[in-house]
N, C-alpha and C positions, 0 to 999 in steps of 0.2 A: 504494500500500500504506500502510495506516495502523495505528498501534499506540498503545496507551494508555501514556503515559510513566510511569505509576505502577506498571506491571506489571514483574515481574522474570522471569517465565516464562509459558509458555502456560497452565499450570494456574492460576497466580496470576491471570491475566487473566480467568478465569471467576469469581473471587471478589470482584473489586473493579471496580465499574462507574463509568463516567463519568456526568456530569450535564449535561443539555442544557437550555437555555432557548430556546424557539422561539416566534416570533410566530405567532399564529393569531387567528381572529375571523371574517373574511369567508370563508364556506364556498366561495366562488369559488376559493379556494386549492387546491381539489382539481384544478383545471385546470392546464395545463402552463405555468406561469410560472417565472421564473428561480429564485426562492427554493426552490421545491419540489425542484429538482435538487440543491441543497445539502443538503436534508434527506435525499434518497435517498442521497447520498454519505455522509452521517454515519451513516445506518443500516447501510451496508455497511462502515463504518470500525470500529465497535465489535463486540466479541464478542457473540454472541447472548445476551441477558440471560435470567435466570430469569423475570423479569417486569418490566413497566414500571409505575412509579408516576407518574401524571400529575396535576399541579396545574393545572387548567384555569380560565381566567377565567370560564367559563360555568357553573360550579357555585358560585355565589356565594349563600350561604344563611345561615340563622340558627343553624347548628351546625357542629361539626367532625366529619366522618364520612368513612369510606372504603367504597367499594363492595366488598361481600363475597360477591356471588353468583357462581356458577360460569359463568353465561352472561349477561353484562350486555347489556341491550338497547341498540340504536343509536338515539340521540336526534337528531332533526333540529330543533334548537331555534333556528329562524330562520324568517323569512317574507320574501316579496318576491323570491325567487330562482327560477331556472329549475327545471323539474320534475326534470331529471337529477340535481340535487343532493339532492332529496328521495328519489329512487330509489336513491341511492348507499348501499351497505351495507358495513360493516366489522365482521363478526361475530367479533371477537377473543374468545377465552375469558377468563374472569375467573380469579382465583386466591385462593380463600378463605383458604388458609394464609398467603399473603403479606399479605392484609388484616389477619389476626390479628396477624401479626408487626409490621405498622405500628403497630397499637394498643398492642401491648406495648412496642415500642421507645421510644415517646415519653412513657411514664408518668413522672411523675404527671399529665402532660397527658392529658385524656380525648379519645379518638377513638371515636365510635360506629361499629358495623358496620352498614352499610346493606345489607339483604338484598333489598329489592324497590322502593325508591323511585327511585333514579337509574339510571345506566348509563354509556354513553360518549357525551358530547356532542360537538358539532362542534369545540370547542376541542381535543379529544383526537384524534378520528379524522381530522380534516383534515390533521394533521401525521403521525400514525402510518401513515396510508395510504401515505405516501411513504417513511417510514423503514423500515417493515416491511410491504411490500406483500403478502407471502404470508400475512398474518393468522395467523401461527403463534407469536406471542409473547403470553403472557397479559398482561392490562392491568387495573390497578385505578386508580380515581380518588380523589383526596383533595379534599374540598370546601374552599372558601375561606369561613371563618367571617366573615360581614359584621359581626357584632356586636363583633368584637375589634379592638383597635388594631393599628397596623402593627408595633409591636415584638413583639406576640404571634406574628406570622408569622415574624419573624426567629428567635425562640426555638424555634418548632416546627420550622423548617427545620434548625436546628442539631441538634435531637434526632433528625432523620431520618438524620443522617450515617452511623451504623453500617450502614444498609441497603446502602450502596454496596459494602461488603465482603462482602455476602451475596447478590450476584448481581442486585441490583435497580437498574435504570436509572431515575433520577429525572428526569422531564421537566417543565419549567414552560412552560405555553402561554399567552402573553399578548402584550402589546406595551409596551415602555418608554414609547412615545408613542402615544396612542390617543385622538384627538378627532374623532369623526365629524361633529360640527357644523361643523368647519372643513375638511372634505374637499373636494378639488378633483379631480374626475374627469378633467379635461383634462390633469393632470400626474401620470401614473402613476409616474414616478421622481423627482418633485420633492419638495422639503421647504421649508416655511416657515422663516424665519430662527429663530423660537423653537423649532421642531422640532429644527433642527441644534444649537442651543445646548444644549438640554436633553439630547439624545442624547450630545453630546460630554461634557457634565458627568457623565452616567451612566457612560460608558466610562472616564473618568478615575477616578471613584470605585471602580469595580469593579477597575481595574488597581492603584490605589494603596492603598486601604483598604476592602475590601468590607464589613468589619464595621461601618463607619460609613455605610452606604448611606442611612440615613434623613436624612443631611445634605441629600439631594436635595429634601426637603420644604421647605427654606429657599430653594431656587433661585427666581429671579425669574420663571421660566417654568413653574414647577410646576403652577399652576392651569390653564394652557392645555394642557400636555402630559398632565396627569392629572386631567381633569375629574371622573372617578369612579375609585375605587381598584381595581376588579375586574381590569383588564388589567395594572395595575402590580404587583400583589402577587406574581404568580408569579416575577418577577425577584428579589423579596426572598428566596425560597427558594434561588435560585442564590447570592446574596450570602452568605447564612448558611452554606451548605455550603462555599463558598470560604473563608470565615473559619475554619470548623471544621477544614478541611484545611490551613490556612496555605498556600493555593495561590491562583492567580489564573485566572479564566476567560479564554478566548481566543475572539474572534469567528470563526466559520467562514463566515459570510455577512453582509454589511453592506449597508444601504441603506434609504432612506425609500420611502414610497408615498403618492401622492395628497395630498401636501402636509402632512398632519397625522397620519401613521402611521409608526412605525418598524418595519422588518422585520428588524433585526439579530438574529442568533441567536448564542448563546455556548455553548461547551462547557468543561467542567471535567474535567481528567484525561484528555483524549484529543487526540492529535495528528492533526488532520484537515486536509487541504489547503484553504486558503481559497477561497471563491467570490466573484466580484464582483457577482453578481446583476444582470448587464448585459443579459440578454435582455428584450425588450419585454413589458410586461404589458398585458393588455387593459383598456380603460377603458369597456367597454360597460355597466358596472353602472348608469350614470346613465339608460340607456334602459329599465331594468327597474324601478327604484325609487329614490327619493332616500334618503339615509341615515336620515332620521328615520322612514322607513316600512319599515325593515328591522331585523333584530336581529343585529348582528355581534358 
């Protein structure tokens, strides 16, 4: 049994939502590996939200926008994977009113309403398919504006904080460490030394002072751990929300994957039993396509 420690009553629990930061990228995560069990447990741990707002590493574009259509399309934005992943569907409804609420909440920052361009990419559905498998929770996606500096995303994350008290579960989908060029398919649970050092530094920063999360950019292993910012930025929203709430996120599943990826997931404002992520993961990806020939 799991409860949100910021709730004082059952009715209050439906007004204040936790925030999760989950790793995603490889759509193979739709398969039965250890981390997905933790995401399922987390989905059962929190009260059913009014909607999910997901910040996915895979909508990395030249503007800040939120999906505002009633029925977002499911996007299979990858290649080099088995057909079953292209056939997978997660037809979650959208929530135009929540999209408008997002745009209003962050003013004077501008967020455009996307009526027909994007949808739900695999950074979103590969996680939510486990958290909410009944596909009964509306979902909106917030783009990552690639033209803006990292501190812009911290500011925007802090501005999103009021949504947590309005029934919106904010999910960041990325990886604190994500370097596909250094991937080692023979080591599904392994981590390079630089991977462990950087993840440990990130955990310490989130625990001690999430508002100063950008100190990680000065870490000696930053360039290896974060060769591109797209998968790193969703964690900045977690840090910003933590600082805004004067609270600290807690990991609910921890562990590396394939030497150069972090699979650790954090929750803010929810007491969920931790998972070790100890079940074996499949390393058959190398037989399908090398990382440079896929889009994770």
